[in-house]
N, C-alpha and C positions, 0 to 999 in steps of 0.2 A: 504494500500500500504506500503510495506516495505521501510525503509529509503534508502536502496540501489537503489530500483526502482525509487524513487523520484529523487535521485541524478542523475541517468542515464538519466531520462527524462529531467531534467534541463540541463544536459550536452549536450543532443541532441539539445535543443533550443539554447544554447550558441554557439555550434559549427556551427549551421546553421547561426546564427547572424555573427559570425566571418568570415565565408566563404563568406557570402553575402557582407559584408562591404569590405572585401579584394578585391572582384571582382570590386567594384566601386571606390576603392581608386585611387587617383591621376588623375581622369578625370576632365576636365573642363566642364562647362555647355554646351559649343558648342559641345564637343565630346559626352556628355551624351544625347544630343538632336538629334544627327545624326543617321539616319536610315541606317543600313548596305545595305539594298535594300528596295524598296517601300513596299514590302509585309511583312517585318519584323519589329518588335518593336525596338525602340531605347532603350538605357540603362535606360533613364529616364522613358520610358513606362514600362519597367520591374519592376523598383522600385515602381512605382505607383501601378501596378497590385499586386505585393507581399504585399504591404501595405494594399490595399483594401481587399484582400483575408484574411489576418491575422485578420483584424478588424472584418470581416464578420464571420469567423470561431470562433473567441473568443466570439462574440455575440451569436452564436449558443450554445456554451458551457454555457454561463451565463444564458441562457434560456432553457437549456436542460431538457428533461424529467428525472425524478428521478425514477430509477428502484428499486424494492423491494430487489433484490439480485444483487450482482456484476456480470458483464458479462466480463469475462477475456478470451482473445483469443491471446495467445502468438504467434501463427503462423501468424495471421493477422498482429500483430505488426511487426513481422520480415519481412513480405511481404511489408508492407508500408515503412519500413526503406530501403529496397532494391530497390523497384520499383519506388517510387515517384521521386527520383533524376535522374532516368534514362531517358535521352532525346531521346533515340532511338524510343520511342513511343511518337508521338506528339498529342496534344489535342487542340481543339478550346476552348478558354476561354468563359464562359457564358457572355452575354452582360453586366450583372451587375458588372462584374469584369474586364472589358476591360478598358484600360487607356483612359482618356478623357482630359488630360492636366491640371489636378488639381494642379500640383506643378509647380511653376515658375522656380525653380532651383533644381539642384541635392542636394544641401545642405538642402533645405527645405524638399525634399523627404526623404533624409537620416534621418533627425530628426524625421519625422513621423514614419518611419520604426522603429527607435530605441525606440520611445515611445510605439509603438504597441508590440514590442518584450519584452520590460520590463513588460508590462501588462500581456503578455502570461506567462512569467517566474513567475511573482508574483502569477498568477492564479494557476499555477502548484504547487507552494510551499504551498499556503494557502488552496487549495482544494484537496490536494493529497489523503486524506482519502475518498473523494467522487468520484474520477475520474472514477472508474470502475462501479459506480452506475448511471452514467450519460449516456444519449443516445440522440443523435441528428442526423437527417437525413442529408446525403450528396447526392446531386443530382445524382452523378455517382457511388458512392461507397456504397450507402444504409446507414443503421444505423451504427453509430460509437460511441464508448464510449469516455470518456474524454481523456484517454491515447492515443487512436488511433487518435483523432483529434489533440492533441498536437504534436504527431509524424508527422502527416500530415503537420502541420504548420512549424515545423522545417525542414522537408525534402523539402517542397515546396520552401522555400528560397534557399536551396542548388540547387534545379533544375534550378531556375532562375539565380543563380550565374553562373552556367555553360552556360546558354543562354547569359549572359552578357559577359562572356569570349569569347564565339563564336562571338558575335557582335563586340567586341573590335578587335579580330583577323581579321575579315572581313573588318573593317574600316581601319586597318593598311595596308591591302593588296591593298586597292583601292587608 
Protein backbone atom coordinates (compact mmCIF):
# COMPACT_ATOMS: atom_id res chain seq x y z
CA UNK A 1 0.00 0.00 0.00
CA UNK A 2 1.37 3.38 -0.98
CA UNK A 3 1.93 5.89 1.84
CA UNK A 4 -0.73 8.19 0.35
CA UNK A 5 -3.29 5.38 0.41
CA UNK A 6 -2.53 4.64 4.06
CA UNK A 7 -2.85 8.34 4.89
CA UNK A 8 -6.22 8.52 3.11
CA UNK A 9 -7.47 5.43 4.92
CA UNK A 10 -6.48 6.85 8.31
CA UNK A 11 -8.10 10.17 7.34
CA UNK A 12 -11.38 8.35 6.59
CA UNK A 13 -11.24 6.74 10.03
CA UNK A 14 -10.43 10.08 11.69
CA UNK A 15 -13.20 11.94 9.82
CA UNK A 16 -15.67 9.24 10.78
CA UNK A 17 -14.60 9.59 14.42
CA UNK A 18 -14.85 13.39 14.37
CA UNK A 19 -18.27 13.38 12.71
CA UNK A 20 -19.58 10.74 15.09
CA UNK A 21 -18.32 12.51 18.21
CA UNK A 22 -19.65 15.85 16.97
CA UNK A 23 -23.09 14.26 16.58
CA UNK A 24 -23.19 13.24 20.26
CA UNK A 25 -21.47 16.33 21.63
CA UNK A 26 -23.40 18.29 24.23
CA UNK A 27 -26.02 15.66 25.01
CA UNK A 28 -26.96 14.79 28.56
CA UNK A 29 -27.46 11.17 29.56
CA UNK A 30 -31.22 11.74 29.68
CA UNK A 31 -31.21 13.10 26.13
CA UNK A 32 -28.96 10.25 24.94
CA UNK A 33 -31.30 7.64 26.41
CA UNK A 34 -34.50 9.18 24.98
CA UNK A 35 -36.07 7.40 22.02
CA UNK A 36 -37.40 9.66 19.23
CA UNK A 37 -40.24 7.13 18.96
CA UNK A 38 -40.67 3.59 20.29
CA UNK A 39 -39.46 1.97 17.06
CA UNK A 40 -36.25 3.99 16.81
CA UNK A 41 -32.96 3.72 18.64
CA UNK A 42 -31.83 6.29 21.15
CA UNK A 43 -28.51 8.07 20.69
CA UNK A 44 -27.01 5.80 23.34
CA UNK A 45 -28.30 2.78 21.39
CA UNK A 46 -26.59 4.09 18.25
CA UNK A 47 -23.27 4.59 20.05
CA UNK A 48 -23.49 1.08 21.51
CA UNK A 49 -24.26 -0.42 18.10
CA UNK A 50 -21.39 1.41 16.37
CA UNK A 51 -19.01 0.32 19.12
CA UNK A 52 -20.11 -3.32 18.88
CA UNK A 53 -19.82 -3.34 15.09
CA UNK A 54 -16.37 -1.74 15.11
CA UNK A 55 -15.06 -4.29 17.62
CA UNK A 56 -16.61 -7.11 15.62
CA UNK A 57 -15.23 -5.95 12.26
CA UNK A 58 -11.77 -5.36 13.70
CA UNK A 59 -11.90 -8.87 15.13
CA UNK A 60 -12.73 -10.19 11.66
CA UNK A 61 -9.65 -8.39 10.31
CA UNK A 62 -7.39 -9.62 13.07
CA UNK A 63 -8.42 -13.18 12.17
CA UNK A 64 -8.72 -12.66 8.41
CA UNK A 65 -7.68 -15.19 5.82
CA UNK A 66 -4.30 -14.33 4.29
CA UNK A 67 -4.42 -14.28 0.50
CA UNK A 68 -1.46 -15.25 -1.69
CA UNK A 69 -1.86 -12.14 -3.81
CA UNK A 70 -3.43 -8.75 -3.12
CA UNK A 71 -7.07 -8.22 -4.06
CA UNK A 72 -7.55 -4.56 -4.96
CA UNK A 73 -10.92 -3.23 -6.13
CA UNK A 74 -10.91 0.58 -6.22
CA UNK A 75 -14.48 0.64 -7.58
CA UNK A 76 -15.73 -1.33 -4.57
CA UNK A 77 -13.85 1.00 -2.24
CA UNK A 78 -15.48 4.02 -3.91
CA UNK A 79 -18.91 2.36 -3.67
CA UNK A 80 -18.45 1.72 0.04
CA UNK A 81 -17.34 5.31 0.61
CA UNK A 82 -20.46 6.59 -1.14
CA UNK A 83 -23.17 4.13 -0.12
CA UNK A 84 -22.50 3.17 3.50
CA UNK A 85 -23.26 6.62 4.99
CA UNK A 86 -26.39 6.99 2.81
CA UNK A 87 -29.40 6.52 5.08
CA UNK A 88 -31.94 6.42 2.26
CA UNK A 89 -31.56 2.63 2.33
CA UNK A 90 -32.36 1.22 5.78
CA UNK A 91 -31.12 -2.11 7.09
CA UNK A 92 -32.04 -4.25 10.06
CA UNK A 93 -29.00 -4.79 12.28
CA UNK A 94 -28.18 -8.43 12.98
CA UNK A 95 -29.20 -9.58 16.45
CA UNK A 96 -25.53 -9.79 17.53
CA UNK A 97 -25.00 -6.06 16.91
CA UNK A 98 -28.23 -4.68 18.34
CA UNK A 99 -27.96 -2.52 21.45
CA UNK A 100 -28.69 -4.23 24.75
CA UNK A 101 -27.96 -1.49 27.28
CA UNK A 102 -24.33 -2.38 27.89
CA UNK A 103 -23.38 1.24 28.67
CA UNK A 104 -24.70 3.10 31.72
CA UNK A 105 -23.87 6.55 30.35
CA UNK A 106 -23.09 8.36 27.15
CA UNK A 107 -19.61 9.13 28.46
CA UNK A 108 -18.90 5.44 29.04
CA UNK A 109 -20.15 4.63 25.54
CA UNK A 110 -18.05 7.43 24.01
CA UNK A 111 -14.95 6.16 25.78
CA UNK A 112 -15.50 2.66 24.39
CA UNK A 113 -16.06 4.10 20.91
CA UNK A 114 -12.81 6.09 21.19
CA UNK A 115 -10.86 3.03 22.33
CA UNK A 116 -12.22 0.99 19.43
CA UNK A 117 -11.50 3.68 16.88
CA UNK A 118 -7.96 4.11 18.18
CA UNK A 119 -7.45 0.35 17.73
CA UNK A 120 -8.81 0.53 14.16
CA UNK A 121 -6.49 3.40 13.29
CA UNK A 122 -3.52 1.61 14.85
CA UNK A 123 -4.41 -1.53 12.88
CA UNK A 124 -4.58 0.48 9.64
CA UNK A 125 -1.19 2.03 10.31
CA UNK A 126 0.61 -1.09 11.48
CA UNK A 127 -0.86 -3.54 8.99
CA UNK A 128 -1.06 -1.29 5.92
CA UNK A 129 1.22 -3.56 3.90
CA UNK A 130 -1.09 -6.54 4.50
CA UNK A 131 -4.53 -4.97 4.09
CA UNK A 132 -5.03 -5.96 0.46
CA UNK A 133 -3.93 -9.53 1.25
CA UNK A 134 -6.56 -9.98 3.98
CA UNK A 135 -10.00 -11.35 3.38
CA UNK A 136 -12.91 -11.78 5.77
CA UNK A 137 -16.58 -12.45 5.08
CA UNK A 138 -19.28 -9.89 5.71
CA UNK A 139 -22.73 -11.38 6.03
CA UNK A 140 -24.32 -8.95 3.57
CA UNK A 141 -21.42 -7.74 1.41
CA UNK A 142 -19.52 -11.00 0.98
CA UNK A 143 -15.72 -11.16 1.07
CA UNK A 144 -13.99 -7.88 1.91
CA UNK A 145 -10.29 -7.10 2.06
CA UNK A 146 -8.72 -5.13 4.90
CA UNK A 147 -9.03 -1.76 3.18
CA UNK A 148 -12.69 -2.37 2.39
CA UNK A 149 -13.41 -3.37 5.99
CA UNK A 150 -11.67 -0.27 7.35
CA UNK A 151 -13.63 1.93 4.94
CA UNK A 152 -16.79 0.18 6.13
CA UNK A 153 -15.82 0.89 9.76
CA UNK A 154 -15.20 4.58 9.00
CA UNK A 155 -18.37 5.05 6.99
CA UNK A 156 -20.56 3.06 9.38
CA UNK A 157 -19.82 5.63 12.09
CA UNK A 158 -20.74 8.41 9.65
CA UNK A 159 -24.00 6.62 8.81
CA UNK A 160 -24.97 6.51 12.46
CA UNK A 161 -23.81 10.07 13.06
CA UNK A 162 -26.55 11.00 10.61
CA UNK A 163 -29.02 8.79 12.48
CA UNK A 164 -28.05 10.54 15.71
CA UNK A 165 -28.61 13.95 14.12
CA UNK A 166 -32.04 12.72 12.96
CA UNK A 167 -32.86 11.50 16.48
CA UNK A 168 -31.76 14.78 18.03
CA UNK A 169 -33.91 16.75 15.59
CA UNK A 170 -36.93 14.53 16.27
CA UNK A 171 -36.52 14.92 20.03
CA UNK A 172 -36.31 18.70 19.71
CA UNK A 173 -39.56 18.72 17.73
CA UNK A 174 -41.44 16.72 20.35
